[in-house]
C-alpha positions as CSV (number, residue, x, y, z in Angstrom):
1,X,-30.5,-18.1,-16.4
2,X,-28.8,-14.8,-15.6
3,X,-25.2,-13.9,-15.3
4,X,-22.9,-11.3,-13.9
5,X,-19.3,-10.7,-15.0
6,X,-16.3,-8.8,-13.7
7,X,-15.3,-6.5,-16.6
8,X,-11.7,-5.6,-17.5
9,X,-12.0,-2.4,-15.5
10,X,-12.8,-4.4,-12.4
11,X,-16.5,-3.4,-12.3
12,X,-19.4,-5.9,-12.0
13,X,-22.0,-6.0,-14.8
14,X,-25.4,-7.7,-14.8
15,X,-27.8,-9.3,-15.0
16,X,-27.3,-10.5,-18.6
17,X,-29.1,-13.3,-20.2
18,X,-27.3,-16.3,-22.1
19,X,-27.8,-14.8,-25.6
20,X,-26.2,-11.5,-24.5
21,X,-23.2,-13.2,-22.9
22,X,-22.7,-15.2,-26.1
23,X,-22.7,-11.9,-28.0
24,X,-20.1,-10.4,-25.6
25,X,-18.0,-13.5,-26.2
26,X,-18.2,-13.3,-29.9
27,X,-17.3,-9.6,-29.8
28,X,-14.2,-10.5,-27.4
29,X,-15.6,-8.4,-24.6
30,X,-15.5,-11.5,-22.6
31,X,-12.3,-13.5,-22.7
32,X,-11.5,-16.8,-21.2
33,X,-10.4,-15.5,-17.8
34,X,-13.3,-13.1,-17.4
35,X,-14.9,-13.9,-14.0
36,X,-18.5,-15.0,-14.5
37,X,-21.2,-16.0,-11.9
38,X,-24.8,-16.8,-11.9
39,X,-25.2,-14.9,-8.6
40,X,-24.4,-11.2,-8.2
41,X,-22.4,-12.1,-5.0
42,X,-20.4,-15.0,-6.5
43,X,-18.7,-17.4,-6.4
44,X,-16.8,-16.4,-9.5
45,X,-15.4,-18.7,-12.1
46,X,-13.3,-18.2,-15.3
47,X,-15.6,-18.0,-18.3
48,X,-13.7,-20.9,-20.0
49,X,-14.7,-23.1,-17.1
50,X,-18.4,-22.4,-17.5
51,X,-19.8,-25.4,-19.6
52,X,-22.2,-23.1,-21.5
53,X,-19.3,-20.9,-22.6
54,X,-16.4,-23.3,-22.9
55,X,-16.9,-24.0,-26.6
56,X,-16.5,-20.4,-27.5
57,X,-12.8,-20.0,-26.6
58,X,-10.2,-21.0,-29.1
59,X,-12.8,-21.2,-31.9
60,X,-12.2,-18.1,-34.3
61,X,-15.5,-18.9,-36.1
62,X,-17.6,-18.6,-33.0
63,X,-20.1,-15.8,-33.2
64,X,-23.6,-17.1,-33.4
65,X,-25.2,-16.9,-30.0
66,X,-27.5,-19.8,-28.9
67,X,-31.1,-18.6,-28.6
68,X,-32.3,-18.0,-25.2
69,X,-35.1,-20.1,-23.9
70,X,-38.4,-18.7,-23.3
71,X,-37.9,-18.5,-19.6
72,X,-34.6,-16.7,-20.1
73,X,-36.1,-14.3,-22.4
74,X,-39.0,-13.5,-19.9
75,X,-36.7,-13.1,-17.0
76,X,-33.9,-11.1,-18.4
77,X,-33.4,-7.5,-19.5
78,X,-31.9,-7.7,-23.1
79,X,-29.4,-4.9,-24.2
80,X,-27.3,-4.7,-27.4
81,X,-24.1,-3.5,-25.7
82,X,-22.7,-3.7,-22.2
83,X,-23.7,-0.7,-20.0
84,X,-21.4,2.3,-19.7
85,X,-21.6,1.7,-15.9
86,X,-22.4,-1.1,-13.6
87,X,-26.2,-1.9,-13.5
88,X,-25.7,-3.1,-10.0
89,X,-23.5,-1.7,-7.3
90,X,-19.8,-2.8,-7.9
91,X,-19.3,-6.2,-6.5
92,X,-15.5,-6.6,-6.8
93,X,-12.5,-5.1,-8.5
94,X,-10.7,-7.9,-10.1
95,X,-7.7,-7.3,-12.4
96,X,-8.1,-9.5,-15.5
97,X,-4.6,-9.8,-16.9
98,X,-3.4,-12.7,-14.9
99,X,-1.1,-10.8,-12.6
100,X,-3.3,-11.2,-9.5
101,X,-2.4,-11.7,-6.7
102,X,0.9,-9.8,-6.4
103,X,3.8,-12.3,-6.1
104,X,5.2,-10.2,-3.3
105,X,2.2,-11.0,-1.1
106,X,1.2,-14.4,-2.5
107,X,4.5,-16.2,-2.0
108,X,5.2,-14.9,1.6
109,X,1.6,-16.0,2.4
110,X,2.2,-19.5,1.1
111,X,5.6,-19.7,2.8
112,X,4.0,-18.4,6.1
113,X,1.3,-21.1,5.9
114,X,4.0,-23.8,5.6
115,X,5.9,-22.3,8.5
116,X,2.8,-22.3,10.7
117,X,2.2,-26.0,9.9
118,X,5.8,-26.9,10.7
119,X,5.7,-24.9,14.0
120,X,2.5,-26.6,14.9
121,X,4.0,-30.0,14.4
122,X,7.1,-28.9,16.4
123,X,5.0,-27.8,19.4
124,X,2.8,-30.9,19.3
125,X,5.6,-33.0,20.7
126,X,6.1,-30.7,23.7
127,X,4.3,-30.6,27.0
128,X,2.2,-27.5,25.9
129,X,1.8,-28.9,22.3
130,X,-2.0,-28.7,22.1
131,X,-2.2,-25.1,23.5
132,X,0.1,-23.8,20.8
133,X,-0.2,-26.3,17.9
134,X,-3.8,-26.0,17.3
135,X,-4.0,-22.2,16.7
136,X,-0.7,-22.4,14.6
137,X,-2.2,-25.2,12.5
138,X,-5.6,-23.4,12.0
139,X,-3.7,-20.2,10.8
140,X,-1.5,-22.2,8.5
141,X,-4.4,-24.0,6.9
142,X,-6.3,-20.6,6.6
143,X,-3.3,-19.1,4.8
144,X,-2.9,-21.9,2.4
145,X,-6.6,-21.7,1.6
146,X,-6.5,-18.0,1.1
147,X,-3.5,-18.4,-1.1
148,X,-5.3,-21.0,-3.4
149,X,-8.4,-18.8,-3.7
150,X,-6.8,-15.5,-4.2
151,X,-7.9,-15.1,-7.7
152,X,-11.5,-15.8,-7.1
153,X,-11.7,-13.6,-4.1
154,X,-12.6,-10.0,-4.5
155,X,-9.2,-8.1,-4.3
156,X,-10.2,-5.6,-1.7
157,X,-11.6,-8.4,0.6
158,X,-8.4,-10.5,-0.2
159,X,-6.1,-7.6,0.9
160,X,-8.2,-6.8,4.0
161,X,-8.0,-10.4,5.2
162,X,-4.3,-10.6,4.2
163,X,-3.6,-7.6,6.4
164,X,-5.2,-9.5,9.3
165,X,-3.3,-12.6,8.7
166,X,-0.1,-10.6,8.3
167,X,-0.6,-9.1,11.7
168,X,-1.2,-12.6,13.2
169,X,2.0,-13.9,11.5
170,X,4.0,-11.2,13.3
171,X,2.4,-12.2,16.5
172,X,3.3,-15.7,16.0
173,X,6.9,-14.9,16.9
174,X,5.6,-15.3,20.5
175,X,5.3,-19.0,19.7
176,X,8.9,-19.1,18.2
177,X,7.7,-18.9,14.6
178,X,10.2,-16.4,13.3
179,X,9.6,-17.5,9.7
180,X,6.0,-16.5,9.7
181,X,6.9,-13.2,11.4
182,X,9.2,-12.3,8.6
183,X,6.6,-13.2,6.0
184,X,3.9,-11.0,7.9
185,X,6.2,-8.1,7.8
186,X,6.9,-8.5,4.1
187,X,3.1,-8.9,3.3
188,X,2.3,-5.6,5.4
189,X,4.8,-3.6,3.5
190,X,3.4,-4.8,0.2
191,X,-0.3,-4.2,0.8
192,X,-0.2,-0.4,0.0
193,X,1.5,-0.9,-3.3
194,X,-1.2,-3.7,-4.1
195,X,-4.0,-1.3,-3.4
196,X,-2.5,1.2,-5.7
197,X,-2.4,-1.3,-8.5
198,X,-6.1,-1.8,-8.1
199,X,-6.9,1.8,-8.6
200,X,-6.9,1.7,-12.4
201,X,-9.5,-1.1,-12.3
202,X,-12.0,0.8,-10.4
203,X,-12.7,3.4,-13.1
204,X,-13.3,3.4,-16.8
205,X,-15.6,1.7,-19.3
206,X,-15.9,-2.0,-20.0
207,X,-13.3,-3.2,-22.5
């Protein structure tokens, strides 16, 4: 089995076999919240949630990597240390210190999603309810899903989609949804600052 990880500098590294991943865990190069995938394009999961690595976290005596199977050894490219640069094109930039997504974007997105659902329910009881309630409900559900998946979505992709949803939030004032309009304005004003926060993770060696 081959693995890819998102390092602390936000760059993607891989492929690496199971033995090498275990070595990086033992050296604390991979921590419990490091994003790991068996596919270079994701989906990404916290390392601690991967069954083959879960036993390593919280165990200070961990340090003996399990031997790779014959198939793994044949299929992988062993290395003693992580590369100084990504061996594949960067897949995502993911801050690994638990402060993503920014609260100033995530909370308005959550609130906006709730406002959309409330507005959809309100329009449903009117004569033109179906025309307006369906798109409002879809947008509300979409925002709630985006909020719940923010940590596992590549940050640039997350910010791009958030910008689109923020514009739609502002347009929803045409359906009387003032709450989502305000949330959309807040998100738009916070996106540039969020992009600046990503910059440090786009350069540097893996740590």
